[in-house]
N, C-alpha and C positions, 0 to 999 in steps of 0.2 A: 896178622892176628894181634889183637889188643886185649889185655886183661886189666880190669880195674880191681885193685886190692882194697877191700873195704876194712881191712884190719886197722884198728885205731883210727877209723875214718873221721869220727867226730873231732879228734884231736888235730887233724891236719887241715881243716877248713880255715882259711884266713878270715878272721872275723870282719874287720871293717870293710876292706875293699871288695872282696868277692861276694860276701853275703849281701852287702848293700847294693851292689850292681845287679845281683839276681832279683832282689826284692823290687828294685826299680824296673827291671825288665818285665816283671809280672804285674806292674801297675799298683804296687802297694803304696798307700798314701804316705806322703812325706812326714806327716805328723806322727804316724805310727813308727816309721823308720827312725825318726829322731828320738822317740821314746825308747825304742828297743836298744839303740846304740848308746843312749845315755846311761842305761843300766849296764850294758856290756863294758863300758869304759871303766867301771868301778869293780869289775870282777877281780877277786883276790883269793888266793889259797893260803891257808896257814900251815906251815910245815911244823910237825912235832916229832919228837923222838923220846921214847920212854915217858910220855906224858908231859914233857917239857917243850914249850914253844921255842922254835928256832927262828921264827920271823915270818913275815908275809911275803908272798910272791905275786906280782901282777900277772894276770892271764892275758897273753897277747895273741894267742892263736887257739882256735878250737871253738866248738859249740858246747855249751854247758850240758853235761849229761845229767839226766834226772829231771830236767825241765820239760814240761808237757809241750812246749813250743819247739823244742830241739829237733824232733823227728821231722816236723814240717819244714823247718829251715834246711835241714840236711837234704830232703827230697828236692826242694826248690833249687838248691845248689847243684844237684846232680843232673837236673833236666838239661841245662845248656851243654854240659859235658857229653851227655848221651846223644844229644842232637848232633854235635860235632862228629862223634864216632860214627853215627849213621850216615852222615854226609860223605865221609871218606870211605865208607863201606868197610869199616874195620870191625865187622861183627860176623857171626855165623849166619849163613842163609840156608 
């Protein structure tokens, strides 16, 4: 029996390697992938405490939450994993 824990799932998706491989698998045009990952390379978070900025942190993993494209990217990343689980018959029948 296999379980997939979706808790904090958006935070755990490796951005560059896995998402790009999934998009390529589904035939997404290279110019769109280049555009998408060009934006992802600049993702940063600003840490604050009591209204004072503590600095910026580069985001190296995860899909941006709140973006309208994120649910689609997440589902596209889950399809290959689900296929592997079905092939090894690691599911309820």
